[in-house]
BAKE-54255 format. One record per residue: residue in one letter; x negated, y, z of N, C-alpha, C, O, CB in turn. Coordinates in steps of 0.1 Angstrom, whole numbers, plus 2048, in hexadecimal, padded with zeros to 3 digits. Atoms other than C-alpha are relative to their C-alpha. Glycine has a CB too. Layout:
! residues N
LOKE | r | n.px | n.py | n.pz | ca.px | ca.py | ca.pz | c.px | c.py | c.pz | o.px | o.py | o.pz | cb.px | cb.py | cb.pz
LOKE | A | X | Y | Z | X | Y | Z | X | Y | Z | X | Y | Z | X | Y | Z
...
! end
This chain:
! residues 86
LOKE | r | n.px | n.py | n.pz | ca.px | ca.py | ca.pz | c.px | c.py | c.pz | o.px | o.py | o.pz | cb.px | cb.py | cb.pz
LOKE | X | 7F3 | 806 | 7FE | E64 | 7A5 | FE0 | 80B | 806 | 7F7 | 813 | 7FE | 7F2 | 805 | 802 | 80F
LOKE | X | 7F6 | 7FA | 809 | E78 | 7BE | FCB | 7FE | 7FB | 7F2 | 808 | 7F9 | 7EB | 7FE | 80F | 800
LOKE | X | 802 | 806 | 80D | E67 | 7B0 | FAC | 807 | 7F2 | 7FE | 80D | 7EF | 7F4 | 7F1 | 7FE | 7FD
LOKE | X | 7F9 | 80D | 801 | E75 | 78D | FB4 | 80F | 802 | 7FF | 815 | 7FA | 7F8 | 7FC | 7F8 | 80D
LOKE | X | 7F1 | 7FD | 800 | E98 | 79B | FBA | 804 | 805 | 7F2 | 80E | 800 | 7EC | 804 | 80A | 80A
LOKE | X | 7FD | 7FB | 80D | E97 | 7AE | F99 | 7FF | 7F5 | 7F5 | 807 | 7F4 | 7EC | 7F6 | 80C | 7FC
LOKE | X | 802 | 80B | 80A | E8A | 790 | F86 | 80B | 7F6 | 802 | 810 | 7F1 | 7F7 | 7F3 | 7F8 | 803
LOKE | X | 7F5 | 809 | 7FE | EA5 | 77A | F96 | 80D | 805 | 7F9 | 814 | 7FE | 7F3 | 802 | 7FD | 80F
LOKE | X | 7F4 | 7FA | 806 | EC0 | 792 | F8C | 800 | 800 | 7F1 | 80A | 7FD | 7EA | 802 | 80F | 805
LOKE | X | 802 | 800 | 80F | EB2 | 795 | F68 | 803 | 7F1 | 7FB | 80A | 7F0 | 7F1 | 7F2 | 804 | 7FC
LOKE | X | 7FF | 80D | 805 | EB0 | 76F | F64 | 80F | 7FB | 802 | 814 | 7F3 | 7FA | 7F6 | 7F6 | 807
LOKE | X | 7F2 | 804 | 7FD | ED3 | 76A | F74 | 809 | 806 | 7F5 | 812 | 7FF | 7F0 | 804 | 805 | 80E
LOKE | X | 7F8 | 7FA | 80B | EE1 | 782 | F5A | 7FD | 7FA | 7F2 | 807 | 7F8 | 7EA | 7FD | 80F | 7FF
LOKE | X | 803 | 807 | 80D | ECF | 771 | F3D | 806 | 7F2 | 7FF | 80B | 7EF | 7F5 | 7F0 | 7FF | 7FF
LOKE | X | 7FB | 80E | 800 | ED9 | 74E | F47 | 80F | 7FF | 801 | 815 | 7F7 | 7FB | 7FA | 7F8 | 80B
LOKE | X | 7F2 | 7FF | 7FE | EFC | 758 | F51 | 807 | 7F2 | 804 | 80F | 7ED | 7FC | 807 | 805 | 7F3
LOKE | X | 7FB | 80D | 7FC | F05 | 738 | F65 | 80F | 801 | 802 | 816 | 7F7 | 7FF | 7FA | 7FC | 80D
LOKE | X | 7F1 | 7FF | 7FF | F29 | 745 | F6C | 807 | 7FF | 7F3 | 811 | 7F9 | 7F2 | 803 | 80D | 808
LOKE | X | 7FA | 800 | 80D | F30 | 74A | F48 | 7FF | 7F3 | 7F8 | 807 | 7F0 | 7EF | 7FA | 80B | 7F8
LOKE | X | 802 | 80D | 807 | F23 | 728 | F3D | 808 | 7F5 | 806 | 809 | 7EA | 800 | 7F1 | 7FD | 800
LOKE | X | 7F8 | 80B | 7FA | F39 | 714 | F55 | 80C | 7FC | 7F8 | 80E | 7F0 | 7F6 | 804 | 805 | 80E
LOKE | X | 7F5 | 804 | 809 | F58 | 716 | F3F | 7FC | 7F8 | 7F4 | 803 | 7EF | 7EF | 808 | 80C | 7FD
LOKE | X | 805 | 806 | 80C | F44 | 70C | F21 | 7FC | 7F1 | 803 | 7FF | 7E8 | 7FC | 7F4 | 807 | 7FA
LOKE | X | 805 | 80D | 7FC | F34 | 6EF | F33 | 80C | 7F7 | 804 | 80C | 7EB | 800 | 7F7 | 800 | 80D
LOKE | X | 7F4 | 808 | 7FD | F56 | 6E3 | F40 | 808 | 7FC | 7F4 | 80C | 7F1 | 7F3 | 80A | 808 | 80A
LOKE | X | 7F9 | 804 | 80C | F65 | 6E4 | F1E | 7F9 | 7F6 | 7F8 | 7FF | 7ED | 7F2 | 802 | 80D | 7F7
LOKE | X | 808 | 809 | 808 | F49 | 6D2 | F0D | 7FF | 7F2 | 806 | 7FF | 7E8 | 7FF | 7F2 | 805 | 7FE
LOKE | X | 802 | 80D | 7F9 | F46 | 6B7 | F27 | 80D | 7FB | 806 | 80D | 7F3 | 810 | 7F6 | 801 | 80B
LOKE | X | 7F4 | 804 | 7FA | F6B | 6B2 | F2E | 803 | 7F1 | 7FF | 80B | 7EC | 807 | 80C | 808 | 7F9
LOKE | X | 7FD | 80E | 802 | F6C | 68F | F21 | 7F5 | 7F7 | 806 | 7F5 | 7EB | 805 | 801 | 7FD | 7F1
LOKE | X | 80A | 808 | 7F9 | F4D | 684 | F35 | 804 | 7FD | 80E | 80C | 804 | 814 | 7F2 | 808 | 800
LOKE | X | 7FE | 803 | 7F2 | F4E | 673 | F57 | 7F6 | 808 | 808 | 7ED | 80F | 803 | 7FF | 7F1 | 803
LOKE | X | 808 | 7F8 | 7F7 | F3D | 682 | F75 | 7F1 | 7FE | 7FF | 7E9 | 807 | 7FF | 804 | 7FE | 80F
LOKE | X | 80E | 804 | 802 | F1C | 66F | F70 | 7FA | 806 | 7F4 | 7EF | 80B | 7F4 | 7FF | 7F1 | 801
LOKE | X | 805 | 7FB | 80D | F19 | 67A | F4C | 7FF | 80F | 800 | 7F6 | 815 | 7FB | 809 | 7FC | 7F5
LOKE | X | 801 | 7F2 | 7FF | F21 | 69E | F54 | 7F4 | 805 | 808 | 7ED | 80E | 804 | 80D | 805 | 808
LOKE | X | 80C | 7FC | 7F9 | F06 | 69F | F6E | 7F3 | 7FE | 7F8 | 7EA | 806 | 7F9 | 7FF | 7F7 | 80D
LOKE | X | 80C | 802 | 808 | EED | 690 | F56 | 7FE | 80B | 7F5 | 7F3 | 80F | 7F3 | 801 | 7F2 | 7F9
LOKE | X | 800 | 7F6 | 80A | EF6 | 6A9 | F3B | 7FB | 80E | 807 | 7F3 | 815 | 801 | 80D | 802 | 7F9
LOKE | X | 804 | 7F4 | 7F9 | EF3 | 6C6 | F54 | 7F2 | 800 | 804 | 7EB | 80B | 802 | 809 | 802 | 80D
LOKE | X | 80E | 800 | 7FC | ED1 | 6BB | F61 | 7F7 | 801 | 7F4 | 7ED | 808 | 7F4 | 7FD | 7F3 | 808
LOKE | X | 808 | 7FF | 80C | EC4 | 6B6 | F3E | 800 | 80E | 7FA | 7F5 | 813 | 7F6 | 805 | 7F6 | 7F5
LOKE | X | 800 | 7F2 | 805 | ED0 | 6D8 | F32 | 7F9 | 80A | 809 | 7F2 | 813 | 804 | 80F | 804 | 7FF
LOKE | X | 808 | 7F7 | 7F7 | EC2 | 6E9 | F51 | 7F1 | 7FE | 7FE | 7EA | 808 | 7FE | 804 | 7FD | 80E
LOKE | X | 80F | 803 | 803 | EA0 | 6D8 | F4B | 7FB | 806 | 7F3 | 7F1 | 80D | 7F3 | 7FE | 7F1 | 800
LOKE | X | 804 | 7FA | 80D | E9F | 6E2 | F27 | 800 | 80F | 800 | 7F6 | 815 | 7FB | 809 | 7FB | 7F5
LOKE | X | 800 | 7F1 | 800 | EA9 | 706 | F2D | 7F6 | 805 | 809 | 7F0 | 810 | 806 | 80E | 804 | 805
LOKE | X | 80A | 7FC | 7F7 | E91 | 709 | F4A | 7F2 | 800 | 7F9 | 7EA | 809 | 7FA | 7FF | 7F8 | 80D
LOKE | X | 80D | 801 | 807 | E74 | 6FD | F34 | 7FF | 80B | 7F6 | 7F4 | 812 | 7F5 | 7FF | 7F2 | 7F9
LOKE | X | 800 | 7F6 | 80A | E7D | 715 | F18 | 7FF | 80E | 806 | 7F7 | 816 | 801 | 80D | 7FF | 7F7
LOKE | X | 801 | 7F3 | 7F9 | E82 | 732 | F30 | 7F2 | 803 | 805 | 7ED | 80E | 804 | 80B | 801 | 80B
LOKE | X | 80E | 7FF | 7FA | E61 | 72C | F42 | 7F6 | 802 | 7F5 | 7EC | 80A | 7F6 | 7FD | 7F4 | 808
LOKE | X | 809 | 7FF | 80B | E4F | 728 | F21 | 800 | 80F | 7FB | 7F5 | 815 | 7F9 | 803 | 7F7 | 7F4
LOKE | X | 7FF | 7F3 | 805 | E5B | 74A | F14 | 7FD | 80A | 80B | 7F8 | 816 | 807 | 80D | 803 | 7FA
LOKE | X | 804 | 7F7 | 7F5 | E56 | 75A | F36 | 7F1 | 801 | 801 | 7EC | 80C | 803 | 806 | 7FB | 80D
LOKE | X | 80F | 800 | 7FF | E31 | 750 | F35 | 7FA | 804 | 7F3 | 7F1 | 80D | 7F3 | 7FB | 7F2 | 804
LOKE | X | 807 | 7FE | 80D | E29 | 751 | F10 | 807 | 80B | 7F7 | 802 | 80E | 7EC | 800 | 7F4 | 7F8
LOKE | X | 7F9 | 7F7 | 808 | E42 | 76B | F03 | 7F9 | 80C | 7FC | 7F8 | 810 | 7F0 | 80D | 804 | 807
LOKE | X | 807 | 7F4 | 803 | E2D | 78A | F05 | 7F4 | 7FC | 7F7 | 7F0 | 804 | 7EE | 7FB | 807 | 80D
LOKE | X | 80B | 804 | 809 | E0F | 777 | EF6 | 805 | 7FE | 7F2 | 7FE | 801 | 7E8 | 7FA | 7F3 | 806
LOKE | X | 7FB | 802 | 80D | E24 | 76C | ED9 | 803 | 80D | 7F8 | 800 | 80F | 7ED | 80D | 7F7 | 800
LOKE | X | 7FD | 7F4 | 807 | E31 | 78F | ED2 | 7F3 | 808 | 7FD | 7F3 | 80E | 7F2 | 808 | 809 | 80A
LOKE | X | 80C | 7F9 | 803 | E0E | 79E | ED4 | 7F8 | 7F9 | 7F5 | 7F1 | 800 | 7ED | 7F7 | 802 | 80C
LOKE | X | 808 | 807 | 80A | DFF | 783 | EBE | 806 | 802 | 7F2 | 7FF | 802 | 7E8 | 800 | 7F1 | 802
LOKE | X | 7FA | 7FD | 80D | E18 | 78B | EA2 | 802 | 80F | 7FF | 809 | 814 | 7F6 | 80D | 7F9 | 7FE
LOKE | X | 801 | 7F1 | 801 | E13 | 7B1 | EA9 | 80E | 806 | 800 | 811 | 810 | 7F9 | 7F9 | 804 | 7F4
LOKE | X | 7F3 | 7F9 | 7FE | E37 | 7B9 | EB4 | 800 | 806 | 80E | 7FF | 7FF | 817 | 80C | 7F6 | 7FE
LOKE | X | 7FF | 7FA | 7F3 | E39 | 7D2 | ED0 | 80D | 7FD | 807 | 817 | 7FB | 801 | 7FE | 810 | 7FF
LOKE | X | 7F4 | 804 | 7F8 | E51 | 7CA | EEC | 80B | 80A | 7FE | 817 | 807 | 7FE | 7FC | 800 | 80F
LOKE | X | 7F6 | 7F6 | 802 | E63 | 7EB | EE6 | 808 | 7FE | 7F3 | 814 | 800 | 7F3 | 7FA | 80E | 800
LOKE | X | 7F9 | 803 | 80D | E6B | 7E1 | EC2 | 80A | 7F4 | 802 | 815 | 7F4 | 7FD | 7F7 | 7FD | 7F5
LOKE | X | 7F8 | 80B | 7FD | E79 | 7C0 | ECF | 80C | 804 | 808 | 817 | 7FF | 806 | 7F8 | 7F5 | 808
LOKE | X | 7F5 | 7FB | 7F8 | E8E | 7D2 | EE9 | 80A | 808 | 7F8 | 816 | 807 | 7F9 | 7FB | 809 | 80B
LOKE | X | 7F7 | 7F8 | 808 | E9C | 7EA | ECF | 808 | 7F7 | 7F7 | 814 | 7F9 | 7F5 | 7F8 | 80A | 7F7
LOKE | X | 7F9 | 809 | 808 | EA4 | 7CD | EB8 | 80B | 7F8 | 808 | 816 | 7F6 | 802 | 7F6 | 7F6 | 7FA
LOKE | X | 7F6 | 806 | 7F8 | EB6 | 7BB | ED4 | 80C | 809 | 804 | 817 | 804 | 803 | 7F9 | 7FB | 80D
LOKE | X | 7F5 | 7F6 | 7FE | ECA | 7DA | EDD | 808 | 802 | 7F4 | 815 | 803 | 7F5 | 7FA | 80D | 805
LOKE | X | 7F8 | 7FE | 80C | ED4 | 7DF | EB9 | 809 | 7F4 | 7FD | 814 | 7F5 | 7F9 | 7F6 | 802 | 7F4
LOKE | X | 7F8 | 80C | 802 | EDF | 7BB | EB7 | 80C | 800 | 809 | 817 | 7FC | 805 | 7F7 | 7F3 | 802
LOKE | X | 7F5 | 800 | 7F7 | EF4 | 7BE | ED6 | 80B | 80B | 7FC | 817 | 808 | 7FD | 7FB | 803 | 80E
LOKE | X | 7F7 | 7F5 | 804 | F03 | 7DF | EC9 | 809 | 7FB | 7F4 | 815 | 7FD | 7F4 | 7F9 | 80C | 7FC
LOKE | X | 7F8 | 805 | 80C | F0D | 7CE | EA8 | 80A | 7F5 | 804 | 815 | 7F5 | 7FF | 7F6 | 7F9 | 7F6
LOKE | X | 7F7 | 80A | 7FB | F1D | 7B1 | EBB | 80C | 807 | 807 | 817 | 802 | 805 | 7F9 | 7F7 | 80A
LOKE | X | 7F6 | 7F9 | 7F9 | F31 | 7C9 | ED0 | 809 | 809 | 7F7 | 814 | 80C | 7FA | 7FB | 808 | 80C
LOKE | X | 7F9 | 7F7 | 809 | F3B | 7E0 | EB3 | 80B | 7F9 | 7F8 | 815 | 7FF | 7F5 | 7F6 | 807 | 7F7
LOKE | X | 7F7 | 807 | 808 | F4D | 7C5 | EA1 | 80D | 800 | 806 | 817 | 7FA | 801 | 7FC | 7F2 | 7FD
! end
């Protein structure tokens, strides 16, 4: 049960639904309600497929190109540091 909670918290932080609401509202401000719903469902579907693909195949891809997970984590942390340092 704790693994599911930890996974949910991790995915919630990655997807950031609260942070994407203002962007969605700004981009779809000229759409009517039906078009907004269509765009939201399509974006949710695409992002779910991409997220599930990398959730399942991500480790396999990294091992097949011989990149250890720790190197990927260090590179991601360095990238975040560079973004915050500016």
